[in-house]
N, CA, C and O of each residue as an XYZ file, in Angstrom:
872
protein
N      99.346     92.908     85.435
C      98.165     93.436     86.112
C      97.553     94.546     85.250
O      98.264     95.416     84.746
N      96.225     94.505     85.089
C      95.523     95.529     84.315
C      94.421     96.152     85.171
O      93.733     95.468     85.928
N      94.277     97.459     85.027
C      93.198     98.170     85.698
C      92.319     98.805     84.634
O      92.753     99.699     83.907
N      91.079     98.336     84.550
C      90.096     98.930     83.660
C      89.356    100.002     84.451
O      88.759     99.717     85.489
N      89.400    101.240     83.953
C      88.777    102.311     84.716
C      88.462    103.521     83.872
O      88.656    103.533     82.656
N      87.971    104.536     84.549
C      87.612    105.812     83.921
C      88.271    106.905     84.737
O      88.285    106.849     85.967
N      88.808    107.884     84.063
C      89.654    108.865     84.760
C      88.946    109.578     85.896
O      89.570    109.887     86.912
N      87.642    109.850     85.743
C      86.919    110.620     86.751
C      86.105    109.741     87.693
O      85.431    110.254     88.587
N      86.158    108.444     87.507
C      85.472    107.517     88.408
C      86.182    107.504     89.757
O      87.385    107.253     89.826
N      85.442    107.773     90.826
C      86.073    107.804     92.143
C      86.566    106.430     92.570
O      87.578    106.320     93.263
N      85.853    105.379     92.160
C      86.291    104.036     92.530
C      87.560    103.648     91.769
O      88.440    102.991     92.326
N      87.657    104.052     90.499
C      88.895    103.815     89.743
C      90.047    104.596     90.361
O      91.168    104.096     90.448
N      89.769    105.815     90.785
C      90.749    106.676     91.437
C      91.284    105.991     92.698
O      92.483    106.037     92.974
N      90.384    105.356     93.463
C      90.815    104.630     94.664
C      91.878    103.588     94.314
O      92.925    103.502     94.956
N      91.583    102.807     93.290
C      92.501    101.725     92.942
C      93.823    102.263     92.432
O      94.875    101.699     92.734
N      93.791    103.336     91.671
C      95.053    103.917     91.182
C      95.931    104.352     92.355
O      97.139    104.114     92.356
N      95.319    104.986     93.346
C      96.089    105.412     94.520
C      96.681    104.193     95.228
O      97.873    104.168     95.537
N      95.847    103.188     95.482
C      96.304    102.011     96.227
C      97.431    101.296     95.494
O      98.424    100.906     96.108
N      97.282    101.123     94.193
C      98.328    100.455     93.413
C      99.623    101.255     93.464
O     100.708    100.680     93.546
N      99.511    102.575     93.416
C     100.714    103.413     93.492
C     101.358    103.333     94.873
O     102.580    103.240     94.984
N     100.540    103.367     95.924
C     101.092    103.276     97.278
C     101.831    101.954     97.477
O     102.830    101.898     98.193
N     101.339    100.902     96.845
C     101.981     99.594     96.964
C     103.072     99.384     95.921
O     103.691     98.321     95.858
N     103.301    100.415     95.103
C     104.373    100.394     94.095
C     104.217     99.201     93.147
O     105.185     98.525     92.800
N     102.958     98.967     92.738
C     102.657     97.883     91.813
C     102.487     98.433     90.402
O     101.771     99.414     90.199
N     103.133     97.815     89.443
C     102.995     98.214     88.049
C     101.697     97.641     87.481
O     101.326     96.503     87.769
N     101.024     98.441     86.677
C      99.791     97.968     86.047
C      99.586     98.698     84.725
O     100.057     99.818     84.529
N      98.877     98.035     83.835
C      98.457     98.657     82.584
C      97.066     99.236     82.792
O      96.169     98.578     83.320
N      96.910    100.480     82.364
C      95.619    101.162     82.523
C      94.824    101.043     81.231
O      95.305    101.416     80.161
N      93.592    100.518     81.335
C      92.727    100.334     80.172
C      91.488    101.212     80.364
O      90.641    100.894     81.198
N      91.363    102.313     79.607
C      90.215    103.208     79.783
C      88.894    102.553     79.380
O      88.819    101.818     78.396
N      87.859    102.840     80.166
C      86.490    102.416     79.873
C      85.627    103.671     79.957
O      85.531    104.282     81.022
N      85.008    104.059     78.865
C      84.286    105.330     78.797
C      82.895    105.197     79.405
O      82.007    104.591     78.806
N      82.707    105.759     80.584
C      81.414    105.684     81.246
C      80.378    106.579     80.586
O      79.184    106.285     80.629
N      80.828    107.666     79.978
C      79.891    108.608     79.347
C      79.152    107.945     78.193
O      77.966    108.194     77.980
N      79.854    107.105     77.455
C      79.229    106.395     76.337
C      78.708    105.021     76.750
O      78.318    104.221     75.899
N      78.701    104.746     78.067
C      78.200    103.473     78.620
C      78.962    102.261     78.088
O      78.384    101.190     77.906
N      80.251    102.431     77.843
C      81.061    101.305     77.383
C      81.057    100.167     78.393
O      81.196     99.002     78.023
N      80.899    100.505     79.666
C      80.919     99.476     80.715
C      79.672     98.588     80.681
O      79.634     97.547     81.337
N      78.664     98.993     79.929
C      77.438     98.196     79.821
C      77.427     97.345     78.551
O      76.477     96.599     78.316
N      78.474     97.452     77.732
C      78.540     96.693     76.493
C      78.702     95.202     76.733
O      79.145     94.773     77.798
N      78.341     94.430     75.737
C      78.355     92.975     75.864
C      79.750     92.426     76.137
O      79.920     91.528     76.961
N      80.747     92.969     75.444
C      82.113     92.475     75.645
C      82.590     92.722     77.075
O      83.237     91.870     77.683
N      82.258     93.905     77.601
C      82.737     94.247     78.938
C      81.979     93.469     80.016
O      82.592     92.959     80.954
N      80.649     93.373     79.892
C      79.881     92.673     80.926
C      80.139     91.168     80.910
O      79.864     90.475     81.890
N      80.671     90.666     79.790
C      81.083     89.255     79.781
C      82.246     89.048     80.738
O      82.429     87.958     81.280
N      83.025     90.095     80.941
C      84.155     90.023     81.868
C      83.740     90.469     83.272
O      84.214     89.927     84.271
N      82.857     91.454     83.334
C      82.422     92.008     84.611
C      80.902     92.156     84.590
O      80.398     93.175     84.117
N      80.162     91.172     85.088
C      78.700     91.225     85.039
C      78.089     92.430     85.750
O      76.943     92.789     85.480
N      78.846     93.060     86.661
C      78.331     94.241     87.343
C      78.251     95.440     86.406
O      77.539     96.400     86.696
N      78.971     95.400     85.285
C      78.978     96.527     84.362
C      79.482     97.796     85.015
O      78.884     98.862     84.871
N      80.581     97.675     85.730
C      81.104     98.786     86.516
C      82.616     98.870     86.363
O      83.266     97.950     85.866
N      83.148     99.990     86.802
C      84.588    100.140     86.953
C      84.854    100.439     88.426
O      83.996    100.975     89.127
N      86.053    100.085     88.883
C      87.158     99.478     88.149
C      87.017     97.961     88.055
O      86.301     97.324     88.827
N      87.726     97.417     87.084
C      87.910     95.975     86.971
C      89.406     95.727     87.059
O      90.182     96.312     86.303
N      89.808     94.869     87.971
C      91.223     94.593     88.182
C      91.535     93.178     87.710
O      91.005     92.199     88.235
N      92.405     93.091     86.708
C      92.841     91.792     86.197
C      94.208     91.484     86.801
O      95.186     92.190     86.554
N      94.257     90.424     87.591
C      95.507     90.084     88.267
C      95.506     88.619     88.663
O      94.480     88.073     89.071
N      96.660     87.993     88.540
C      96.834     86.600     88.954
C      95.788     85.672     88.331
O      95.257     84.782     88.995
N      95.502     85.894     87.051
C      94.611     85.008     86.331
C      93.139     85.161     86.637
O      92.342     84.288     86.293
N      92.756     86.277     87.290
C      91.349     86.468     87.635
C      90.973     87.930     87.435
O      91.798     88.831     87.593
N      89.702     88.144     87.080
C      89.183     89.508     86.935
C      88.290     89.811     88.134
O      87.318     89.105     88.403
N      88.641     90.871     88.841
C      87.957     91.200     90.096
C      87.219     92.533     89.977
O      87.764     93.510     89.463
N      85.986     92.562     90.452
C      85.175     93.776     90.455
C      84.980     94.265     91.898
O      85.374     93.597     92.854
N      84.369     95.436     92.028
C      84.011     96.061     93.301
C      85.246     96.583     94.051
O      86.057     95.814     94.566
N      85.356     97.888     94.091
C      86.603     98.520     94.538
C      86.976     98.201     95.986
O      88.154     97.990     96.275
N      86.010     98.159     96.901
C      86.377     97.918     98.297
C      86.898     96.497     98.478
O      87.835     96.271     99.244
N      86.299     95.543     97.781
C      86.807     94.176     97.819
C      88.180     94.095     97.158
O      89.051     93.359     97.621
N      88.374     94.845     96.083
C      89.673     94.879     95.413
C      90.751     95.428     96.344
O      91.871     94.916     96.376
N      90.411     96.463     97.094
C      91.389     97.056     98.012
C      91.787     96.054     99.107
O      92.961     95.940     99.457
N      90.805     95.341     99.635
C      91.124     94.346    100.664
C      91.969     93.213    100.075
O      92.895     92.725    100.723
N      91.650     92.796     98.844
C      92.446     91.751     98.196
C      93.885     92.226     98.003
O      94.829     91.481     98.268
N      94.051     93.459     97.543
C      95.402     93.994     97.351
C      96.189     93.968     98.657
O      97.376     93.639     98.673
N      95.515     94.318     99.747
C      96.222     94.362    101.028
C      96.600     92.970    101.512
O      97.589     92.806    102.226
N      95.819     91.974    101.127
C      96.146     90.604    101.508
C      97.179     89.992    100.566
O      98.068     89.263    101.005
N      97.062     90.287     99.273
C      97.989     89.707     98.296
C      99.341     90.407     98.306
O     100.371     89.784     98.049
N      99.335     91.709     98.604
C     100.565     92.508     98.615
C     100.581     93.309     99.925
O     100.270     94.500     99.932
N     100.944     92.651    101.022
C     100.751     93.243    102.348
C     101.659     94.419    102.696
O     101.398     95.120    103.674
N     102.704     94.651    101.931
C     103.604     95.769    102.252
C     103.702     96.740    101.090
O     103.904     96.330     99.947
N     103.559     98.031    101.381
C     103.105     98.628    102.641
C     101.602     98.435    102.819
O     100.839     98.482    101.855
N     101.199     98.221    104.041
C      99.809     97.901    104.338
C      98.910     99.131    104.235
O      99.312    100.246    104.567
N      97.697     98.903    103.772
C      96.703     99.978    103.751
C      96.014    100.126    105.102
O      95.439    101.172    105.401
N      96.074     99.076    105.916
C      95.455     99.101    107.240
C      96.529     98.959    108.315
O      97.496     98.219    108.130
N      96.370     99.660    109.436
C      97.360     99.584    110.516
C      97.362     98.204    111.184
O      96.467     97.391    110.953
N      98.364     97.956    111.999
C      98.447     96.698    112.738
C      97.440     96.640    113.881
O      96.863     95.588    114.156
N      97.236     97.767    114.539
C      96.369     97.812    115.717
C      94.912     97.592    115.324
O      94.424     98.221    114.385
N      94.217     96.709    116.029
C      92.852     96.349    115.664
C      91.895     97.534    115.756
O      90.991     97.668    114.931
N      92.089     98.389    116.749
C      91.196     99.541    116.889
C      91.457    100.585    115.800
O      90.526    101.220    115.303
N      92.709    100.753    115.442
C      93.010    101.660    114.344
C      92.464    101.116    113.025
O      91.991    101.880    112.183
N      92.530     99.800    112.846
C      91.966     99.202    111.641
C      90.461     99.451    111.577
O      89.913     99.747    110.515
N      89.800     99.327    112.735
C      88.368     99.595    112.755
C      88.084    101.044    112.376
O      87.183    101.313    111.581
N      88.844    101.972    112.937
C      88.626    103.388    112.653
C      88.795    103.686    111.167
O      87.991    104.411    110.581
N      89.838    103.131    110.560
C      90.055    103.341    109.127
C      88.887    102.797    108.323
O      88.423    103.439    107.380
N      88.410    101.616    108.693
C      87.256    101.027    107.983
C      85.992    101.832    108.231
O      85.206    102.056    107.311
N      85.791    102.269    109.468
C      84.595    103.051    109.808
C      84.466    104.259    108.886
O      83.399    104.514    108.328
N      85.554    104.993    108.734
C      85.514    106.217    107.936
C      85.482    105.920    106.442
O      84.770    106.581    105.686
N      86.255    104.923    106.019
C      86.292    104.595    104.591
C      84.945    104.057    104.114
O      84.469    104.431    103.042
N      84.336    103.186    104.904
C      83.069    102.604    104.488
C      81.927    103.606    104.584
O      80.941    103.484    103.857
N      82.041    104.592    105.464
C      81.036    105.651    105.489
C      80.989    106.364    104.139
O      79.913    106.644    103.612
N      82.160    106.653    103.590
C      82.221    107.303    102.279
C      81.727    106.360    101.191
O      80.927    106.753    100.343
N      82.199    105.122    101.213
C      81.874    104.167    100.153
C      80.394    103.824    100.110
O      79.838    103.615     99.032
N      79.746    103.762    101.273
C      78.349    103.328    101.306
C      77.360    104.489    101.388
O      76.288    104.428    100.785
N      77.699    105.534    102.118
C      76.737    106.611    102.349
C      76.855    107.747    101.347
O      75.886    108.472    101.121
N      78.023    107.915    100.744
C      78.219    109.011     99.793
C      78.309    108.511     98.367
O      77.622    109.020     97.482
N      79.152    107.513     98.139
C      79.344    107.067     96.759
C      78.075    106.455     96.177
O      77.757    106.691     95.011
N      77.346    105.675     96.969
C      76.177    104.968     96.429
C      75.122    105.920     95.850
O      74.713    105.719     94.706
N      74.661    106.944     96.580
C      73.642    107.826     95.995
C      74.188    108.792     94.955
O      73.419    109.391     94.205
N      75.512    108.952     94.901
C      76.102    109.905     93.956
C      76.777    109.219     92.779
O      77.503    109.859     92.019
N      76.543    107.926     92.624
C      77.108    107.191     91.500
C      76.574    107.755     90.189
O      75.444    108.242     90.137
N      77.377    107.694     89.133
C      76.987    108.258     87.839
C      75.662    107.697     87.352
O      74.840    108.440     86.817
N      75.439    106.392     87.528
C      74.194    105.819     87.030
C      72.984    106.326     87.812
O      71.882    106.396     87.268
N      73.180    106.678     89.083
C      72.096    107.277     89.867
C      71.796    108.679     89.343
O      70.633    109.050     89.189
N      72.836    109.452     89.071
C      72.642    110.808     88.561
C      71.960    110.785     87.193
O      71.100    111.618     86.907
N      72.351    109.826     86.352
C      71.695    109.680     85.047
C      70.219    109.328     85.220
O      69.369    109.826     84.482
N      69.918    108.476     86.188
C      68.540    108.074     86.434
C      67.697    109.264     86.883
O      66.557    109.427     86.446
N      68.263    110.091     87.755
C      67.550    111.288     88.202
C      67.201    112.193     87.028
O      66.111    112.761     86.971
N      68.137    112.319     86.096
C      67.920    113.199     84.944
C      66.944    112.585     83.946
O      66.023    113.256     83.480
N      67.145    111.306     83.618
C      66.363    110.687     82.541
C      64.963    110.278     82.984
O      64.015    110.380     82.205
N      64.824    109.817     84.220
C      63.528    109.317     84.676
C      62.694    110.357     85.423
O      61.465    110.275     85.427
N      63.342    111.325     86.047
C      62.614    112.309     86.846
C      62.783    113.735     86.327
O      62.237    114.684     86.891
N      63.547    113.870     85.244
C      63.697    115.196     84.639
C      64.451    116.187     85.499
O      64.235    117.393     85.382
N      65.332    115.704     86.361
C      66.092    116.613     87.230
C      67.017    117.493     86.401
O      67.664    117.023     85.465
N      67.072    118.758     86.748
C      67.984    119.684     86.086
C      69.386    119.501     86.634
O      69.579    118.845     87.657
N      70.372    120.083     85.950
C      71.745    119.973     86.451
C      71.889    120.654     87.802
O      72.626    120.167     88.660
N      71.197    121.776     88.010
C      71.246    122.451     89.308
C      70.686    121.552     90.411
O      71.231    121.499     91.514
N      69.600    120.853     90.108
C      69.016    119.948     91.101
C      69.944    118.775     91.390
O      70.073    118.344     92.536
N      70.591    118.261     90.344
C      71.538    117.160     90.531
C      72.732    117.614     91.358
O      73.200    116.884     92.232
N      73.228    118.823     91.082
C      74.343    119.356     91.862
C      73.959    119.494     93.341
O      74.756    119.188     94.228
N      72.736    119.957     93.592
C      72.256    120.100     94.973
C      72.161    118.735     95.648
O      72.556    118.576     96.803
N      71.633    117.750     94.919
C      71.574    116.376     95.413
C      72.970    115.894     95.798
O      73.172    115.340     96.879
N      73.923    116.110     94.905
C      75.287    115.619     95.117
C      75.884    116.250     96.371
O      76.460    115.548     97.203
N      75.753    117.559     96.512
C      76.331    118.245     97.676
C      75.651    117.790     98.970
O      76.296    117.695    100.015
N      74.347    117.510     98.897
C      73.630    117.051    100.092
C      74.244    115.769    100.647
O      74.517    115.673    101.844
N      74.460    114.781     99.772
C      74.964    113.493    100.251
C      76.432    113.577    100.647
O      76.870    112.865    101.551
N      77.196    114.437     99.982
C      78.577    114.661    100.414
C      78.611    115.271    101.814
O      79.334    114.798    102.691
N      77.825    116.317    102.009
C      77.822    117.009    103.301
C      77.335    116.091    104.413
O      77.850    116.123    105.531
N      76.336    115.273    104.094
C      75.760    114.373    105.094
C      76.793    113.417    105.671
O      76.689    113.019    106.831
N      77.788    113.046    104.875
C      78.828    112.133    105.358
C      80.094    112.856    105.769
O      80.735    112.475    106.749
N      80.464    113.898    105.031
C      81.693    114.616    105.374
C      81.599    115.291    106.744
O      82.606    115.396    107.444
N      80.413    115.748    107.134
C      80.275    116.447    108.419
C      80.623    115.536    109.596
O      81.426    115.937    110.438
N      80.056    114.324    109.696
C      80.477    113.451    110.806
C      81.903    112.935    110.673
O      82.554    112.669    111.683
N      82.403    112.788    109.444
C      83.806    112.384    109.287
C      84.715    113.470    109.834
O      85.687    113.177    110.530
N      84.409    114.717    109.525
C      85.202    115.829    110.059
C      85.159    115.828    111.579
O      86.177    116.052    112.233
N      83.993    115.578    112.138
C      83.859    115.535    113.594
C      84.663    114.381    114.188
O      85.301    114.540    115.228
N      84.635    113.214    113.527
C      85.397    112.070    114.020
C      86.898    112.346    113.957
O      87.636    111.996    114.877
N      87.345    112.971    112.873
C      88.764    113.324    112.754
C      89.186    114.292    113.861
O      90.294    114.195    114.387
N      88.301    115.221    114.211
C      88.595    116.145    115.313
C      88.701    115.398    116.637
O      89.584    115.682    117.445
N      87.798    114.438    116.859
C      87.848    113.628    118.081
C      89.161    112.868    118.188
O      89.736    112.734    119.268
N      89.622    112.374    117.047
C      90.835    111.549    117.018
C      92.110    112.378    117.055
O      93.196    111.837    117.263
N      91.987    113.682    116.854
C      93.174    114.529    116.792
C      94.040    114.208    115.591
O      95.267    114.224    115.687
N      93.409    113.914    114.451
C      94.146    113.525    113.245
C      95.052    114.653    112.768
O      94.719    115.833    112.880
N      96.211    114.259    112.231
C      97.159    115.229    111.706
C      97.111    115.273    110.190
O      96.043    115.426    109.597
N      98.287    115.138    109.560
C      98.321    115.171    108.101
C      97.619    113.961    107.498
O      97.056    114.044    106.406
N      97.656    112.841    108.209
C      96.951    111.635    107.794
C      96.161    111.118    108.985
O      96.338    111.582    110.111
N      95.289    110.152    108.726
C      94.516    109.590    109.831
C      95.451    108.985    110.859
O      95.288    109.195    112.061
N      96.449    108.220    110.371
C      97.468    107.660    111.253
C      98.847    108.081    110.741
O      98.988    109.201    110.251
N      99.851    107.240    110.834
C     101.208    107.680    110.522
C     101.432    107.920    109.035
O     102.207    108.801    108.663
N     100.769    107.154    108.185
C     100.952    107.296    106.741
C      99.612    107.064    106.056
O      98.707    106.489    106.660
N      99.469    107.494    104.823
C      98.191    107.310    104.141
C      97.861    105.837    103.957
O      98.738    105.017    103.687
N      96.590    105.519    104.106
C      96.142    104.140    103.973
C      94.729    104.088    103.420
O      94.343    104.924    102.603
N      93.960    103.105    103.868
C      92.634    102.863    103.310
C      91.753    104.108    103.344
O      91.087    104.425    102.358
N      91.746    104.811    104.468
C      90.883    105.988    104.578
C      91.248    107.041    103.539
O      90.371    107.556    102.846
N      92.513    107.358    103.427
C      92.934    108.380    102.461
C      92.664    107.944    101.024
O      92.315    108.759    100.170
N      92.832    106.643    100.769
C      92.575    106.096     99.430
C      91.117    106.340     99.023
O      90.838    106.632     97.861
N      90.196    106.220     99.974
C      88.779    106.399     99.681
C      88.369    107.873     99.787
O      87.489    108.324     99.053
N      88.997    108.616    100.690
C      88.636    110.023    100.899
C      88.986    110.911     99.707
O      88.146    111.682     99.242
N      90.214    110.810     99.212
C      90.691    111.777     98.212
C      89.812    111.855     96.970
O      89.546    112.961     96.498
N      89.342    110.722     96.411
C      88.460    110.844     95.249
C      87.165    111.595     95.545
O      86.643    112.295     94.678
N      86.639    111.452     96.775
C      85.406    112.162     97.090
C      85.656    113.644     97.344
O      84.776    114.468     97.095
N      86.827    113.989     97.829
C      87.149    115.424     97.958
C      87.291    116.037     96.562
O      86.873    117.171     96.330
N      87.880    115.283     95.644
C      87.952    115.731     94.247
C      86.547    115.989     93.710
O      86.307    117.009     93.065
N      85.617    115.069     93.973
C      84.236    115.254     93.536
C      83.588    116.451     94.220
O      82.834    117.201     93.600
N      83.888    116.619     95.496
C      83.323    117.758     96.222
C      83.714    119.070     95.554
O      82.890    119.976     95.429
N      84.949    119.172     95.134
C      85.398    120.400     94.469
C      84.734    120.541     93.098
O      84.394    121.653     92.694
N      84.544    119.439     92.382
C      83.857    119.486     91.089
C      82.432    120.011     91.241
O      81.931    120.727     90.373
N      81.786    119.652     92.342
C      80.395    120.042     92.560
C      80.270    121.242     93.508
O      79.220    121.476     94.105
N      81.364    121.990     93.626
C      81.369    123.288     94.322
C      80.976    123.191     95.794
O      80.303    124.077     96.321
N      81.395    122.118     96.452
C      81.225    122.038     97.902
C      82.465    122.623     98.563
O      83.585    122.212     98.262
N      82.267    123.580     99.459
C      83.383    124.254    100.115
C      83.941    123.375    101.231
O      83.317    123.222    102.281
N      85.116    122.802    100.997
C      85.721    121.946    102.023
C      86.624    122.739    102.971
O      87.187    122.176    103.910
N      86.761    124.046    102.724
C      87.601    124.852    103.618
C      86.998    124.917    105.019
O      87.710    125.169    105.991
N      85.700    124.693    105.124
C      85.042    124.676    106.429
C      85.278    123.358    107.161
O      84.814    123.176    108.286
N      85.997    122.447    106.523
C      86.314    121.140    107.111
C      87.836    121.021    107.180
O      88.441    120.351    106.343
N      88.460    121.666    108.167
C      89.920    121.794    108.167
C      90.680    120.477    108.236
O      91.765    120.370    107.664
N      90.142    119.473    108.921
C      90.845    118.194    109.001
C      90.861    117.497    107.645
O      91.893    116.980    107.217
N      89.715    117.484    106.972
C      89.653    116.894    105.634
C      90.542    117.654    104.677
O      91.274    117.049    103.893
N      90.488    118.980    104.729
C      91.301    119.800    103.822
C      92.791    119.587    104.066
O      93.577    119.563    103.119
N      93.182    119.431    105.332
C      94.595    119.218    105.648
C      95.073    117.860    105.143
O      96.174    117.749    104.603
N      94.254    116.833    105.316
C      94.632    115.510    104.827
C      94.714    115.514    103.303
O      95.620    114.911    102.728
N      93.776    116.188    102.652
C      93.822    116.284    101.186
C      95.136    116.912    100.731
O      95.793    116.393     99.829
N      95.518    118.027    101.352
C      96.745    118.724    100.954
C      97.975    117.849    101.163
O      98.875    117.832    100.323
N      98.019    117.119    102.281
C      99.168    116.258    102.564
C      99.262    115.125    101.548
O     100.356    114.761    101.117
N      98.112    114.569    101.168
C      98.112    113.477    100.192
C      98.527    113.973     98.811
O      99.331    113.335     98.132
N      97.980    115.105     98.403
C      98.268    115.613     97.061
C      99.722    116.051     96.896
O     100.177    116.279     95.775
N     100.447    116.168     97.997
C     101.876    116.494     97.913
C     102.724    115.257     97.598
O     103.913    115.373     97.299
N     102.102    114.071     97.668
C     102.838    112.829     97.447
C     102.728    112.376     95.995
O     101.651    112.473     95.405
N     103.821    111.882     95.405
C     103.781    111.468     93.995
C     102.792    110.345     93.701
O     102.246    110.276     92.599
N     102.555    109.465     94.675
C     101.610    108.366     94.453
C     100.196    108.893     94.207
O      99.453    108.351     93.388
N      99.843    109.943     94.919
C      98.527    110.553     94.740
C      98.498    111.432     93.490
O      97.483    111.495     92.796
N      99.590    112.095     93.211
C      99.654    112.942     92.023
C      99.474    112.109     90.756
O      98.726    112.500     89.860
N     100.156    110.958     90.675
C     100.050    110.101     89.486
C      98.639    109.536     89.325
O      98.197    109.272     88.207
N      97.941    109.354     90.432
C      96.599    108.771     90.383
C      95.518    109.797     90.064
O      94.385    109.422     89.761
N      95.845    111.070     90.127
C      94.847    112.135     89.982
C      94.183    112.086     88.607
O      94.854    111.805     87.613
N      92.885    112.353     88.531
C      92.195    112.348     87.231
C      92.831    113.235     86.169
O      92.775    112.916     84.981
N      93.432    114.342     86.585
C      94.074    115.232     85.605
C      95.214    114.546     84.868
O      95.572    114.954     83.763
N      95.789    113.503     85.471
C      96.980    112.867     84.910
C      96.690    111.501     84.276
O      97.589    110.672     84.140
N      95.436    111.275     83.892
C      95.074    110.006     83.264
C      94.944    110.174     81.756
O      94.454    111.203     81.292
N      95.376    109.175     80.982
C      95.391    109.314     79.522
C      94.010    109.444     78.902
O      93.893    109.953     77.787
N      92.949    108.997     79.593
C      91.609    109.144     79.019
C      90.938    110.457     79.405
O      89.792    110.702     79.028
N      91.639    111.295     80.148
C      91.135    112.642     80.414
C      91.308    113.467     79.138
O      92.427    113.591     78.640
N      90.225    114.033     78.598
C      90.336    114.783     77.337
C      91.340    115.931     77.397
O      91.853    116.360     76.365
N      91.622    116.432     78.607
C      92.554    117.548     78.735
C      93.967    117.098     79.078
O      94.847    117.930     79.298
N      94.190    115.781     79.126
C      95.507    115.260     79.445
C      96.484    115.539     78.301
O      96.176    115.276     77.138
N      97.657    116.070     78.634
C      98.628    116.425     77.596
C      99.941    115.665     77.765
O     100.966    116.048     77.200
N      99.905    114.599     78.537
C     101.115    113.810     78.761
C     101.683    114.034     80.138
O     101.338    115.017     80.794
N     102.556    113.139     80.598
C     103.171    113.267     81.915
C     103.896    114.593     82.067
O     104.526    115.092     81.134
N     103.791    115.149     83.266
C     104.497    116.398     83.543
C     106.004    116.149     83.594
O     106.463    115.146     84.141
N     106.753    117.068     83.023
C     108.202    116.962     83.035
C     108.772    117.824     84.155
O     108.263    118.902     84.463
N     109.860    117.306     84.760
C     110.490    118.060     85.859
C     111.205    119.293     85.305
O     111.797    120.057     86.067
């Protein structure tokens, strides 16, 4: 199994977490988004979307992270990313897809590049844009978590929601959004980051991170 990704890509981060939670071995193949390597002819021949992550498994190359996550849960059902209960499964999807569709889409790297190159947006304006779309989705997610009485995780153990949430909280901190005002999100983030599966998936620990200095030693 191979995962083509970029260390700071939130969608690649999702897949790294999911693969780790399922204890699946994979080879990581860096794709440099800054230099637009994902738009090159060799890469788009494999993935016409010109995006990361690309998951090579069982003789097929699969694109689009949310579809990849569902495939992983069907192909490798234990441990499951979604609960058994139908209503809990809906809740996990409700929150995960809110992030994937309402936050990730307008804050995708290619959107930010377009704002800068086509409309002359400054970095301050781009940062403001980014925080706006994060806040627009994180605020109702925080409210929903409060309604549900969520603890360290949405349900008993981390699953689809946490897999999608953690990369966006990482982005929120990069773009100086204060998540301390969102105690449920902050608590879930802390609980996840205490787990080795999430630690190994973190952008700081990826070989294509320019500041990566090798695996941490005990």
